[in-house]
N, CA, C and O atoms as a GROMACS GRO file, in nm:
protein
  612
    1MET      N    1   3.068  -0.820  -1.697
    1MET     CA    2   3.067  -0.711  -1.791
    1MET      C    3   2.931  -0.642  -1.784
    1MET      O    4   2.827  -0.706  -1.803
    2GLY      N    5   2.931  -0.512  -1.757
    2GLY     CA    6   2.808  -0.436  -1.743
    2GLY      C    7   2.751  -0.392  -1.877
    2GLY      O    8   2.819  -0.394  -1.979
    3ILE      N    9   2.627  -0.352  -1.873
    3ILE     CA   10   2.561  -0.301  -1.993
    3ILE      C   11   2.606  -0.157  -2.015
    3ILE      O   12   2.612  -0.078  -1.921
    4MET      N   13   2.637  -0.125  -2.138
    4MET     CA   14   2.683   0.009  -2.173
    4MET      C   15   2.563   0.106  -2.170
    4MET      O   16   2.462   0.082  -2.235
    5THR      N   17   2.577   0.213  -2.093
    5THR     CA   18   2.472   0.313  -2.086
    5THR      C   19   2.469   0.394  -2.215
    5THR      O   20   2.572   0.444  -2.261
    6ARG      N   21   2.350   0.407  -2.272
    6ARG     CA   22   2.333   0.486  -2.395
    6ARG      C   23   2.292   0.627  -2.354
    6ARG      O   24   2.173   0.659  -2.351
    7TRP      N   25   2.391   0.711  -2.323
    7TRP     CA   26   2.365   0.846  -2.278
    7TRP      C   27   2.299   0.927  -2.389
    7TRP      O   28   2.318   0.900  -2.508
    8LEU      N   29   2.222   1.026  -2.349
    8LEU     CA   30   2.159   1.115  -2.447
    8LEU      C   31   2.262   1.211  -2.503
    8LEU      O   32   2.344   1.266  -2.429
    9ASP      N   33   2.257   1.232  -2.635
    9ASP     CA   34   2.346   1.333  -2.692
    9ASP      C   35   2.283   1.470  -2.664
    9ASP      O   36   2.168   1.476  -2.620
   10PRO      N   37   2.354   1.579  -2.689
   10PRO     CA   38   2.301   1.712  -2.657
   10PRO      C   39   2.165   1.742  -2.719
   10PRO      O   40   2.079   1.802  -2.653
   11ASP      N   41   2.142   1.703  -2.843
   11ASP     CA   42   2.011   1.727  -2.907
   11ASP      C   43   1.901   1.646  -2.838
   11ASP      O   44   1.792   1.698  -2.814
   12GLU      N   45   1.930   1.519  -2.806
   12GLU     CA   46   1.831   1.436  -2.737
   12GLU      C   47   1.802   1.492  -2.598
   12GLU      O   48   1.687   1.494  -2.554
   13GLN      N   49   1.906   1.536  -2.527
   13GLN     CA   50   1.888   1.594  -2.394
   13GLN      C   51   1.800   1.719  -2.400
   13GLN      O   52   1.710   1.736  -2.318
   14GLN      N   53   1.825   1.804  -2.498
   14GLN     CA   54   1.744   1.925  -2.514
   14GLN      C   55   1.599   1.889  -2.549
   14GLN      O   56   1.506   1.950  -2.497
   15THR      N   57   1.581   1.791  -2.636
   15THR     CA   58   1.446   1.748  -2.674
   15THR      C   59   1.372   1.690  -2.554
   15THR      O   60   1.256   1.722  -2.530
   16TRP      N   61   1.440   1.605  -2.479
   16TRP     CA   62   1.380   1.543  -2.360
   16TRP      C   63   1.336   1.648  -2.260
   16TRP      O   64   1.224   1.645  -2.210
   17ARG      N   65   1.425   1.741  -2.229
   17ARG     CA   66   1.393   1.844  -2.131
   17ARG      C   67   1.282   1.937  -2.180
   17ARG      O   68   1.197   1.980  -2.102
   18SER      N   69   1.283   1.969  -2.309
   18SER     CA   70   1.177   2.052  -2.365
   18SER      C   71   1.042   1.980  -2.359
   18SER      O   72   0.940   2.040  -2.325
   19PHE      N   73   1.043   1.851  -2.392
   19PHE     CA   74   0.921   1.771  -2.385
   19PHE      C   75   0.865   1.768  -2.242
   19PHE      O   76   0.746   1.788  -2.221
   20LEU      N   77   0.953   1.743  -2.144
   20LEU     CA   78   0.910   1.741  -2.004
   20LEU      C   79   0.853   1.876  -1.961
   20LEU      O   80   0.746   1.882  -1.900
   21ALA      N   81   0.924   1.982  -1.993
   21ALA     CA   82   0.880   2.116  -1.952
   21ALA      C   83   0.748   2.152  -2.018
   21ALA      O   84   0.660   2.207  -1.952
   22ALA      N   85   0.733   2.123  -2.147
   22ALA     CA   86   0.609   2.156  -2.218
   22ALA      C   87   0.493   2.074  -2.164
   22ALA      O   88   0.385   2.129  -2.141
   23SER      N   89   0.513   1.945  -2.144
   23SER     CA   90   0.406   1.859  -2.091
   23SER      C   91   0.362   1.905  -1.953
   23SER      O   92   0.243   1.916  -1.925
   24ARG      N   93   0.459   1.932  -1.868
   24ARG     CA   94   0.430   1.975  -1.732
   24ARG      C   95   0.357   2.110  -1.732
   24ARG      O   96   0.256   2.127  -1.663
   25ALA      N   97   0.408   2.206  -1.809
   25ALA     CA   98   0.347   2.339  -1.813
   25ALA      C   99   0.205   2.334  -1.868
   25ALA      O  100   0.116   2.401  -1.816
   26LEU      N  101   0.183   2.255  -1.972
   26LEU     CA  102   0.048   2.243  -2.030
   26LEU      C  103  -0.048   2.183  -1.929
   26LEU      O  104  -0.156   2.238  -1.907
   27MET      N  105  -0.011   2.073  -1.868
   27MET     CA  106  -0.102   2.007  -1.772
   27MET      C  107  -0.125   2.093  -1.648
   27MET      O  108  -0.237   2.097  -1.596
   28GLU      N  109  -0.022   2.161  -1.600
   28GLU     CA  110  -0.040   2.249  -1.484
   28GLU      C  111  -0.132   2.366  -1.518
   28GLU      O  112  -0.216   2.404  -1.436
   29THR      N  113  -0.119   2.421  -1.637
   29THR     CA  114  -0.204   2.532  -1.679
   29THR      C  115  -0.349   2.487  -1.691
   29THR      O  116  -0.440   2.553  -1.640
   30LEU      N  117  -0.372   2.375  -1.757
   30LEU     CA  118  -0.509   2.324  -1.773
   30LEU      C  119  -0.569   2.287  -1.638
   30LEU      O  120  -0.687   2.312  -1.613
   31ASP      N  121  -0.488   2.227  -1.551
   31ASP     CA  122  -0.536   2.191  -1.417
   31ASP      C  123  -0.574   2.316  -1.338
   31ASP      O  124  -0.679   2.320  -1.273
   32ARG      N  125  -0.489   2.417  -1.342
   32ARG     CA  126  -0.515   2.543  -1.271
   32ARG      C  127  -0.643   2.608  -1.321
   32ARG      O  128  -0.724   2.657  -1.242
   33GLU      N  129  -0.663   2.608  -1.454
   33GLU     CA  130  -0.783   2.669  -1.511
   33GLU      C  131  -0.909   2.591  -1.473
   33GLU      O  132  -1.012   2.652  -1.442
   34LEU      N  133  -0.903   2.459  -1.475
   34LEU     CA  134  -1.019   2.379  -1.434
   34LEU      C  135  -1.051   2.402  -1.286
   34LEU      O  136  -1.168   2.412  -1.249
   35GLN      N  137  -0.948   2.411  -1.204
   35GLN     CA  138  -0.968   2.439  -1.061
   35GLN      C  139  -1.038   2.573  -1.044
   35GLN      O  140  -1.136   2.585  -0.970
   36ARG      N  141  -0.987   2.674  -1.114
   36ARG     CA  142  -1.041   2.810  -1.103
   36ARG      C  143  -1.182   2.820  -1.158
   36ARG      O  144  -1.270   2.877  -1.094
   37ASP      N  145  -1.204   2.764  -1.276
   37ASP     CA  146  -1.331   2.786  -1.345
   37ASP      C  147  -1.439   2.684  -1.311
   37ASP      O  148  -1.557   2.717  -1.315
   38ALA      N  149  -1.400   2.561  -1.277
   38ALA     CA  150  -1.499   2.455  -1.254
   38ALA      C  151  -1.490   2.393  -1.116
   38ALA      O  152  -1.571   2.308  -1.080
   39GLY      N  153  -1.390   2.435  -1.036
   39GLY     CA  154  -1.377   2.383  -0.901
   39GLY      C  155  -1.336   2.237  -0.894
   39GLY      O  156  -1.371   2.166  -0.800
   40MET      N  157  -1.261   2.192  -0.995
   40MET     CA  158  -1.216   2.052  -0.993
   40MET      C  159  -1.078   2.041  -1.057
   40MET      O  160  -1.044   2.118  -1.147
   41PRO      N  161  -0.999   1.945  -1.010
   41PRO     CA  162  -0.871   1.920  -1.076
   41PRO      C  163  -0.893   1.843  -1.206
   41PRO      O  164  -0.999   1.785  -1.228
   42HIS      N  165  -0.793   1.843  -1.290
   42HIS     CA  166  -0.802   1.774  -1.419
   42HIS      C  167  -0.833   1.626  -1.401
   42HIS      O  168  -0.905   1.567  -1.482
   43ALA      N  169  -0.780   1.564  -1.296
   43ALA     CA  170  -0.805   1.422  -1.272
   43ALA      C  171  -0.955   1.394  -1.254
   43ALA      O  172  -1.006   1.293  -1.303
   44TYR      N  173  -1.025   1.483  -1.186
   44TYR     CA  174  -1.170   1.465  -1.167
   44TYR      C  175  -1.243   1.486  -1.299
   44TYR      O  176  -1.338   1.414  -1.330
   45TYR      N  177  -1.198   1.584  -1.375
   45TYR     CA  178  -1.257   1.610  -1.506
   45TYR      C  179  -1.246   1.485  -1.593
   45TYR      O  180  -1.342   1.446  -1.659
   46GLU      N  181  -1.129   1.422  -1.593
   46GLU     CA  182  -1.108   1.300  -1.673
   46GLU      C  183  -1.203   1.189  -1.632
   46GLU      O  184  -1.256   1.118  -1.717
   47ILE      N  185  -1.225   1.174  -1.503
   47ILE     CA  186  -1.318   1.071  -1.454
   47ILE      C  187  -1.458   1.099  -1.507
   47ILE      O  188  -1.524   1.008  -1.557
   48LEU      N  189  -1.502   1.223  -1.498
   48LEU     CA  190  -1.636   1.260  -1.546
   48LEU      C  191  -1.647   1.239  -1.697
   48LEU      O  192  -1.750   1.191  -1.745
   49VAL      N  193  -1.542   1.273  -1.771
   49VAL     CA  194  -1.544   1.253  -1.917
   49VAL      C  195  -1.559   1.105  -1.949
   49VAL      O  196  -1.642   1.068  -2.032
   50ARG      N  197  -1.478   1.021  -1.885
   50ARG     CA  198  -1.484   0.876  -1.914
   50ARG      C  199  -1.622   0.820  -1.885
   50ARG      O  200  -1.674   0.739  -1.961
   51LEU      N  201  -1.681   0.864  -1.775
   51LEU     CA  202  -1.816   0.817  -1.743
   51LEU      C  203  -1.918   0.869  -1.844
   51LEU      O  204  -2.011   0.797  -1.881
   52SER      N  205  -1.902   0.993  -1.888
   52SER     CA  206  -1.999   1.051  -1.982
   52SER      C  207  -1.997   0.978  -2.116
   52SER      O  208  -2.098   0.975  -2.187
   53GLU      N  209  -1.883   0.920  -2.151
   53GLU     CA  210  -1.867   0.852  -2.279
   53GLU      C  211  -1.904   0.703  -2.271
   53GLU      O  212  -1.914   0.636  -2.374
   54ALA      N  213  -1.924   0.653  -2.152
   54ALA     CA  214  -1.954   0.510  -2.133
   54ALA      C  215  -2.103   0.483  -2.154
   54ALA      O  216  -2.186   0.571  -2.134
   55PRO      N  217  -2.136   0.361  -2.194
   55PRO     CA  218  -2.278   0.325  -2.206
   55PRO      C  219  -2.352   0.348  -2.074
   55PRO      O  220  -2.306   0.305  -1.968
   56GLU      N  221  -2.464   0.415  -2.082
   56GLU     CA  222  -2.546   0.447  -1.964
   56GLU      C  223  -2.470   0.528  -1.860
   56GLU      O  224  -2.509   0.533  -1.744
   57ARG      N  225  -2.361   0.592  -1.904
   57ARG     CA  226  -2.277   0.677  -1.817
   57ARG      C  227  -2.231   0.601  -1.692
   57ARG      O  228  -2.232   0.655  -1.582
   58ARG      N  229  -2.191   0.475  -1.711
   58ARG     CA  230  -2.147   0.391  -1.599
   58ARG      C  231  -2.031   0.303  -1.640
   58ARG      O  232  -2.026   0.252  -1.752
   59LEU      N  233  -1.936   0.285  -1.545
   59LEU     CA  234  -1.820   0.199  -1.566
   59LEU      C  235  -1.784   0.131  -1.436
   59LEU      O  236  -1.801   0.186  -1.327
   60ARG      N  237  -1.733   0.008  -1.449
   60ARG     CA  238  -1.677  -0.058  -1.331
   60ARG      C  239  -1.562   0.028  -1.280
   60ARG      O  240  -1.488   0.087  -1.358
   61MET      N  241  -1.547   0.034  -1.152
   61MET     CA  242  -1.440   0.114  -1.093
   61MET      C  243  -1.303   0.068  -1.144
   61MET      O  244  -1.217   0.152  -1.171
   62SER      N  245  -1.282  -0.061  -1.159
   62SER     CA  246  -1.153  -0.110  -1.208
   62SER      C  247  -1.127  -0.063  -1.351
   62SER      O  248  -1.014  -0.027  -1.384
   63ASP      N  249  -1.229  -0.064  -1.436
   63ASP     CA  250  -1.215  -0.016  -1.574
   63ASP      C  251  -1.192   0.134  -1.577
   63ASP      O  252  -1.115   0.184  -1.659
   64LEU      N  253  -1.259   0.206  -1.489
   64LEU     CA  254  -1.241   0.351  -1.481
   64LEU      C  255  -1.099   0.385  -1.436
   64LEU      O  256  -1.038   0.479  -1.488
   65ALA      N  257  -1.047   0.311  -1.340
   65ALA     CA  258  -0.909   0.333  -1.295
   65ALA      C  259  -0.813   0.311  -1.411
   65ALA      O  260  -0.721   0.390  -1.432
   66GLU      N  261  -0.833   0.204  -1.484
   66GLU     CA  262  -0.744   0.174  -1.596
   66GLU      C  263  -0.753   0.280  -1.705
   66GLU      O  264  -0.650   0.324  -1.757
   67SER      N  265  -0.874   0.322  -1.739
   67SER     CA  266  -0.891   0.418  -1.850
   67SER      C  267  -0.839   0.557  -1.814
   67SER      O  268  -0.804   0.634  -1.904
   68THR      N  269  -0.833   0.589  -1.686
   68THR     CA  270  -0.781   0.720  -1.646
   68THR      C  271  -0.634   0.713  -1.603
   68THR      O  272  -0.574   0.815  -1.568
   69GLY      N  273  -0.577   0.594  -1.607
   69GLY     CA  274  -0.437   0.578  -1.568
   69GLY      C  275  -0.415   0.602  -1.420
   69GLY      O  276  -0.310   0.650  -1.378
   70SER      N  277  -0.515   0.570  -1.342
   70SER     CA  278  -0.511   0.595  -1.198
   70SER      C  279  -0.503   0.463  -1.121
   70SER      O  280  -0.550   0.360  -1.169
   71SER      N  281  -0.443   0.468  -1.003
   71SER     CA  282  -0.446   0.349  -0.918
   71SER      C  283  -0.587   0.335  -0.862
   71SER      O  284  -0.664   0.431  -0.857
   72ARG      N  285  -0.620   0.215  -0.820
   72ARG     CA  286  -0.754   0.193  -0.764
   72ARG      C  287  -0.775   0.274  -0.636
   72ARG      O  288  -0.884   0.326  -0.612
   73SER      N  289  -0.671   0.287  -0.555
   73SER     CA  290  -0.687   0.363  -0.431
   73SER      C  291  -0.704   0.512  -0.460
   73SER      O  292  -0.784   0.580  -0.395
   74ARG      N  293  -0.629   0.564  -0.556
   74ARG     CA  294  -0.643   0.705  -0.593
   74ARG      C  295  -0.782   0.731  -0.651
   74ARG      O  296  -0.846   0.832  -0.620
   75LEU      N  297  -0.829   0.638  -0.736
   75LEU     CA  298  -0.962   0.654  -0.794
   75LEU      C  299  -1.069   0.647  -0.685
   75LEU      O  300  -1.165   0.723  -0.688
   76SER      N  301  -1.052   0.557  -0.590
   76SER     CA  302  -1.149   0.544  -0.481
   76SER      C  303  -1.158   0.674  -0.401
   76SER      O  304  -1.267   0.719  -0.364
   77HIS      N  305  -1.043   0.734  -0.375
   77HIS     CA  306  -1.041   0.863  -0.303
   77HIS      C  307  -1.114   0.970  -0.384
   77HIS      O  308  -1.194   1.046  -0.330
   78ALA      N  309  -1.085   0.977  -0.514
   78ALA     CA  310  -1.150   1.076  -0.600
   78ALA      C  311  -1.300   1.049  -0.606
   78ALA      O  312  -1.380   1.143  -0.601
   79ALA      N  313  -1.339   0.922  -0.617
   79ALA     CA  314  -1.481   0.887  -0.624
   79ALA      C  315  -1.554   0.930  -0.497
   79ALA      O  316  -1.670   0.972  -0.504
   80THR      N  317  -1.489   0.919  -0.383
   80THR     CA  318  -1.551   0.963  -0.257
   80THR      C  319  -1.582   1.112  -0.264
   80THR      O  320  -1.690   1.155  -0.222
   81ARG      N  321  -1.488   1.190  -0.316
   81ARG     CA  322  -1.511   1.335  -0.329
   81ARG      C  323  -1.618   1.368  -0.432
   81ARG      O  324  -1.703   1.454  -0.409
   82LEU      N  325  -1.613   1.298  -0.545
   82LEU     CA  326  -1.712   1.322  -0.651
   82LEU      C  327  -1.852   1.280  -0.606
   82LEU      O  328  -1.951   1.343  -0.643
   83GLU      N  329  -1.858   1.174  -0.526
   83GLU     CA  330  -1.986   1.129  -0.472
   83GLU      C  331  -2.040   1.230  -0.372
   83GLU      O  332  -2.160   1.259  -0.370
   84ALA      N  333  -1.952   1.284  -0.288
   84ALA     CA  334  -1.994   1.385  -0.190
   84ALA      C  335  -2.047   1.511  -0.259
   84ALA      O  336  -2.137   1.577  -0.207
   85ALA      N  337  -1.991   1.542  -0.375
   85ALA     CA  338  -2.038   1.658  -0.452
   85ALA      C  339  -2.168   1.629  -0.527
   85ALA      O  340  -2.232   1.720  -0.578
   86GLY      N  341  -2.206   1.501  -0.532
   86GLY     CA  342  -2.328   1.462  -0.603
   86GLY      C  343  -2.307   1.443  -0.752
   86GLY      O  344  -2.404   1.438  -0.828
   87TRP      N  345  -2.182   1.433  -0.796
   87TRP     CA  346  -2.151   1.423  -0.938
   87TRP      C  347  -2.149   1.280  -0.988
   87TRP      O  348  -2.173   1.254  -1.106
   88ILE      N  349  -2.120   1.186  -0.898
   88ILE     CA  350  -2.128   1.044  -0.933
   88ILE      C  351  -2.195   0.972  -0.817
   88ILE      O  352  -2.212   1.026  -0.708
   89ARG      N  353  -2.233   0.848  -0.842
   89ARG     CA  354  -2.274   0.758  -0.734
   89ARG      C  355  -2.211   0.623  -0.762
   89ARG      O  356  -2.184   0.588  -0.877
   90ARG      N  357  -2.187   0.549  -0.657
   90ARG     CA  358  -2.132   0.414  -0.671
   90ARG      C  359  -2.240   0.313  -0.638
   90ARG      O  360  -2.320   0.330  -0.546
   91GLU      N  361  -2.240   0.208  -0.718
   91GLU     CA  362  -2.336   0.100  -0.698
   91GLU      C  363  -2.260  -0.031  -0.698
   91GLU      O  364  -2.151  -0.040  -0.755
   92ASP      N  365  -2.316  -0.131  -0.632
   92ASP     CA  366  -2.256  -0.263  -0.637
   92ASP      C  367  -2.267  -0.316  -0.779
   92ASP      O  368  -2.366  -0.293  -0.848
   93CYS      N  369  -2.165  -0.387  -0.822
   93CYS     CA  370  -2.162  -0.444  -0.956
   93CYS      C  371  -2.254  -0.566  -0.959
   93CYS      O  372  -2.239  -0.656  -0.876
   94PRO      N  373  -2.349  -0.571  -1.052
   94PRO     CA  374  -2.443  -0.684  -1.054
   94PRO      C  375  -2.379  -0.818  -1.090
   94PRO      O  376  -2.432  -0.923  -1.055
   95THR      N  377  -2.264  -0.815  -1.160
   95THR     CA  378  -2.201  -0.940  -1.203
   95THR      C  379  -2.084  -0.982  -1.115
   95THR      O  380  -2.031  -1.091  -1.131
   96ASP      N  381  -2.044  -0.896  -1.022
   96ASP     CA  382  -1.928  -0.927  -0.936
   96ASP      C  383  -1.955  -0.866  -0.799
   96ASP      O  384  -1.953  -0.744  -0.783
   97ARG      N  385  -1.979  -0.951  -0.701
   97ARG     CA  386  -2.016  -0.902  -0.567
   97ARG      C  387  -1.909  -0.814  -0.504
   97ARG      O  388  -1.940  -0.731  -0.418
   98ARG      N  389  -1.782  -0.831  -0.546
   98ARG     CA  390  -1.676  -0.751  -0.486
   98ARG      C  391  -1.656  -0.618  -0.558
   98ARG      O  392  -1.596  -0.526  -0.503
   99GLY      N  393  -1.707  -0.608  -0.681
   99GLY     CA  394  -1.683  -0.489  -0.761
   99GLY      C  395  -1.787  -0.381  -0.742
   99GLY      O  396  -1.896  -0.406  -0.690
  100GLN      N  397  -1.751  -0.261  -0.783
  100GLN     CA  398  -1.845  -0.149  -0.781
  100GLN      C  399  -1.846  -0.082  -0.917
  100GLN      O  400  -1.751  -0.092  -0.995
  101VAL      N  401  -1.956  -0.014  -0.944
  101VAL     CA  402  -1.974   0.060  -1.068
  101VAL      C  403  -1.989   0.207  -1.031
  101VAL      O  404  -2.061   0.242  -0.937
  102ALA      N  405  -1.921   0.294  -1.106
  102ALA     CA  406  -1.938   0.438  -1.090
  102ALA      C  407  -2.038   0.485  -1.195
  102ALA      O  408  -2.030   0.445  -1.312
  103VAL      N  409  -2.131   0.569  -1.153
  103VAL     CA  410  -2.236   0.619  -1.243
  103VAL      C  411  -2.232   0.771  -1.238
  103VAL      O  412  -2.235   0.831  -1.130
  104LEU      N  413  -2.227   0.834  -1.356
  104LEU     CA  414  -2.231   0.980  -1.364
  104LEU      C  415  -2.375   1.024  -1.342
  104LEU      O  416  -2.465   0.982  -1.415
  105THR      N  417  -2.398   1.109  -1.244
  105THR     CA  418  -2.533   1.159  -1.216
  105THR      C  419  -2.569   1.269  -1.316
  105THR      O  420  -2.484   1.320  -1.388
  106ASP      N  421  -2.696   1.305  -1.318
  106ASP     CA  422  -2.740   1.416  -1.404
  106ASP      C  423  -2.668   1.545  -1.363
  106ASP      O  424  -2.628   1.624  -1.449
  107THR      N  425  -2.652   1.565  -1.233
  107THR     CA  426  -2.579   1.683  -1.185
  107THR      C  427  -2.436   1.680  -1.233
  107THR      O  428  -2.384   1.782  -1.279
  108GLY      N  429  -2.370   1.565  -1.223
  108GLY     CA  430  -2.233   1.551  -1.271
  108GLY      C  431  -2.222   1.577  -1.419
  108GLY      O  432  -2.125   1.638  -1.465
  109PHE      N  433  -2.321   1.531  -1.495
  109PHE     CA  434  -2.322   1.554  -1.639
  109PHE      C  435  -2.334   1.704  -1.670
  109PHE      O  436  -2.268   1.754  -1.762
  110GLU      N  437  -2.417   1.774  -1.595
  110GLU     CA  438  -2.431   1.919  -1.613
  110GLU      C  439  -2.302   1.993  -1.576
  110GLU      O  440  -2.260   2.084  -1.647
  111VAL      N  441  -2.240   1.953  -1.465
  111VAL     CA  442  -2.114   2.014  -1.422
  111VAL      C  443  -2.007   1.992  -1.528
  111VAL      O  444  -1.931   2.083  -1.562
  112LEU      N  445  -2.000   1.869  -1.581
  112LEU     CA  446  -1.904   1.838  -1.686
  112LEU      C  447  -1.928   1.924  -1.809
  112LEU      O  448  -1.833   1.977  -1.867
  113GLY      N  449  -2.053   1.939  -1.849
  113GLY     CA  450  -2.085   2.021  -1.965
  113GLY      C  451  -2.041   2.165  -1.947
  113GLY      O  452  -1.989   2.227  -2.040
  114ALA      N  453  -2.062   2.218  -1.828
  114ALA     CA  454  -2.020   2.356  -1.800
  114ALA      C  455  -1.867   2.367  -1.800
  114ALA      O  456  -1.812   2.465  -1.849
  115ALA      N  457  -1.800   2.268  -1.744
  115ALA     CA  458  -1.653   2.271  -1.737
  115ALA      C  459  -1.590   2.250  -1.874
  115ALA      O  460  -1.485   2.307  -1.903
  116ALA      N  461  -1.655   2.170  -1.958
  116ALA     CA  462  -1.597   2.133  -2.088
  116ALA      C  463  -1.575   2.255  -2.177
  116ALA      O  464  -1.474   2.262  -2.247
  117THR      N  465  -1.666   2.349  -2.174
  117THR     CA  466  -1.653   2.467  -2.260
  117THR      C  467  -1.522   2.540  -2.234
  117THR      O  468  -1.447   2.569  -2.328
  118GLY      N  469  -1.494   2.570  -2.109
  118GLY     CA  470  -1.371   2.640  -2.074
  118GLY      C  471  -1.248   2.554  -2.096
  118GLY      O  472  -1.143   2.603  -2.138
  119HIS      N  473  -1.261   2.425  -2.067
  119HIS     CA  474  -1.147   2.335  -2.081
  119HIS      C  475  -1.106   2.320  -2.228
  119HIS      O  476  -0.988   2.326  -2.262
  120VAL      N  477  -1.204   2.302  -2.314
  120VAL     CA  478  -1.174   2.289  -2.458
  120VAL      C  479  -1.110   2.418  -2.510
  120VAL      O  480  -1.018   2.412  -2.590
  121GLU      N  481  -1.159   2.531  -2.464
  121GLU     CA  482  -1.098   2.659  -2.506
  121GLU      C  483  -0.954   2.667  -2.456
  121GLU      O  484  -0.867   2.716  -2.528
  122GLY      N  485  -0.929   2.619  -2.335
  122GLY     CA  486  -0.792   2.617  -2.282
  122GLY      C  487  -0.701   2.528  -2.362
  122GLY      O  488  -0.587   2.566  -2.392
  123VAL      N  489  -0.749   2.409  -2.399
  123VAL     CA  490  -0.669   2.317  -2.481
  123VAL      C  491  -0.639   2.383  -2.615
  123VAL      O  492  -0.526   2.379  -2.663
  124ARG      N  493  -0.740   2.445  -2.674
  124ARG     CA  494  -0.720   2.512  -2.803
  124ARG      C  495  -0.618   2.625  -2.789
  124ARG      O  496  -0.525   2.635  -2.868
  125GLN      N  497  -0.637   2.709  -2.689
  125GLN     CA  498  -0.551   2.827  -2.670
  125GLN      C  499  -0.406   2.787  -2.637
  125GLN      O  500  -0.312   2.844  -2.692
  126HIS      N  501  -0.391   2.691  -2.546
  126HIS     CA  502  -0.256   2.658  -2.496
  126HIS      C  503  -0.182   2.554  -2.578
  126HIS      O  504  -0.060   2.540  -2.564
  127LEU      N  505  -0.254   2.480  -2.665
  127LEU     CA  506  -0.187   2.378  -2.745
  127LEU      C  507  -0.202   2.407  -2.894
  127LEU      O  508  -0.104   2.436  -2.962
  128PHE      N  509  -0.323   2.399  -2.944
  128PHE     CA  510  -0.342   2.405  -3.089
  128PHE      C  511  -0.315   2.541  -3.149
  128PHE      O  512  -0.263   2.549  -3.261
  129ASP      N  513  -0.348   2.648  -3.079
  129ASP     CA  514  -0.321   2.782  -3.135
  129ASP      C  515  -0.172   2.811  -3.147
  129ASP      O  516  -0.132   2.896  -3.226
  130ALA      N  517  -0.091   2.741  -3.069
  130ALA     CA  518   0.054   2.764  -3.072
  130ALA      C  519   0.124   2.684  -3.181
  130ALA      O  520   0.243   2.703  -3.206
  131LEU      N  521   0.051   2.594  -3.247
  131LEU     CA  522   0.111   2.504  -3.345
  131LEU      C  523   0.053   2.526  -3.485
  131LEU      O  524  -0.063   2.565  -3.500
  132SER      N  525   0.135   2.501  -3.584
  132SER     CA  526   0.086   2.503  -3.722
  132SER      C  527   0.010   2.373  -3.749
  132SER      O  528   0.026   2.277  -3.673
  133PRO      N  529  -0.071   2.367  -3.856
  133PRO     CA  530  -0.138   2.241  -3.890
  133PRO      C  531  -0.038   2.126  -3.909
  133PRO      O  532  -0.067   2.012  -3.872
  134THR      N  533   0.077   2.155  -3.967
  134THR     CA  534   0.180   2.051  -3.984
  134THR      C  535   0.230   2.002  -3.849
  134THR      O  536   0.248   1.882  -3.830
  135GLN      N  537   0.253   2.094  -3.756
  135GLN     CA  538   0.299   2.055  -3.623
  135GLN      C  539   0.192   1.974  -3.549
  135GLN      O  540   0.226   1.880  -3.477
  136VAL      N  541   0.065   2.010  -3.566
  136VAL     CA  542  -0.043   1.933  -3.503
  136VAL      C  543  -0.041   1.790  -3.556
  136VAL      O  544  -0.053   1.695  -3.479
  137ASP      N  545  -0.026   1.774  -3.686
  137ASP     CA  546  -0.018   1.642  -3.747
  137ASP      C  547   0.102   1.565  -3.692
  137ASP      O  548   0.091   1.447  -3.659
  138GLN      N  549   0.217   1.632  -3.682
  138GLN     CA  550   0.337   1.567  -3.629
  138GLN      C  551   0.318   1.526  -3.483
  138GLN      O  552   0.356   1.416  -3.444
  139LEU      N  553   0.260   1.615  -3.404
  139LEU     CA  554   0.237   1.585  -3.263
  139LEU      C  555   0.145   1.464  -3.248
  139LEU      O  556   0.170   1.376  -3.165
  140ARG      N  557   0.038   1.459  -3.329
  140ARG     CA  558  -0.054   1.345  -3.323
  140ARG      C  559   0.020   1.216  -3.358
  140ARG      O  560   0.007   1.117  -3.287
  141ARG      N  561   0.097   1.217  -3.467
  141ARG     CA  562   0.167   1.096  -3.510
  141ARG      C  563   0.273   1.054  -3.406
  141ARG      O  564   0.287   0.935  -3.378
  142ILE      N  565   0.345   1.147  -3.353
  142ILE     CA  566   0.445   1.117  -3.249
  142ILE      C  567   0.376   1.058  -3.126
  142ILE      O  568   0.422   0.958  -3.070
  143SER      N  569   0.268   1.121  -3.083
  143SER     CA  570   0.196   1.074  -2.965
  143SER      C  571   0.139   0.935  -2.986
  143SER      O  572   0.147   0.850  -2.897
  144GLN      N  573   0.082   0.909  -3.104
  144GLN     CA  574   0.030   0.775  -3.134
  144GLN      C  575   0.142   0.671  -3.133
  144GLN      O  576   0.123   0.560  -3.083
  145THR      N  577   0.257   0.706  -3.186
  145THR     CA  578   0.371   0.615  -3.186
  145THR      C  579   0.414   0.583  -3.043
  145THR      O  580   0.440   0.467  -3.010
  146LEU      N  581   0.421   0.686  -2.958
  146LEU     CA  582   0.462   0.663  -2.820
  146LEU      C  583   0.361   0.578  -2.744
  146LEU      O  584   0.398   0.488  -2.669
  147VAL      N  585   0.232   0.606  -2.763
  147VAL     CA  586   0.128   0.527  -2.695
  147VAL      C  587   0.139   0.381  -2.737
  147VAL      O  588   0.135   0.290  -2.654
  148LYS      N  589   0.153   0.358  -2.867
  148LYS     CA  590   0.163   0.220  -2.917
  148LYS      C  591   0.288   0.152  -2.859
  148LYS      O  592   0.282   0.037  -2.816
  149HIS      N  593   0.399   0.224  -2.858
  149HIS     CA  594   0.524   0.168  -2.804
  149HIS      C  595   0.513   0.136  -2.655
  149HIS      O  596   0.560   0.031  -2.609
  150LEU      N  597   0.451   0.225  -2.580
  150LEU     CA  598   0.448   0.210  -2.435
  150LEU      C  599   0.336   0.119  -2.384
  150LEU      O  600   0.350   0.057  -2.279
  151THR      N  601   0.225   0.111  -2.459
  151THR     CA  602   0.112   0.031  -2.411
  151THR      C  603   0.082  -0.090  -2.498
  151THR      O  604   0.007  -0.178  -2.459
  152GLY      N  605   0.141  -0.092  -2.617
  152GLY     CA  606   0.114  -0.203  -2.708
  152GLY      C  607  -0.022  -0.192  -2.776
  152GLY      O  608  -0.069  -0.286  -2.839
  153SER      N  609  -0.087  -0.074  -2.761
  153SER     CA  610  -0.218  -0.059  -2.826
  153SER      C  611  -0.226   0.065  -2.910
  153SER      O  612  -0.330   0.092  -2.970
   0.00000   0.00000   0.00000
């Protein structure tokens, strides 16, 4: 006896497709703007943000991969590009001979600061300006519920 598939009803289907389309359109728009204005994709921006918020602007590569939701190989590829641009440097981890630490350079911090102004304006324009305060509250609560459900945190 097979498991009964719980198909989406028409309202759920419309909600699901709207959620996918909105998420995709928002991220593509923000990514395109960061590329145009700061010369980096959103994924690189996220790496720089995480490093800027870390103590001494440094994180183990494995922790950075986890915090950005990236695979280690994808992060390593991005780190190679960011290092070539002079925005980060990699150092051997003092507590683990096999590990590496990513460090945000002063240049990377300046680049991030310049990119952040336009990016924050984009987030405001494309997300918050389109929603009422009640909708912002609902979006935050829904998003927190989903994160807790999906990650347990």
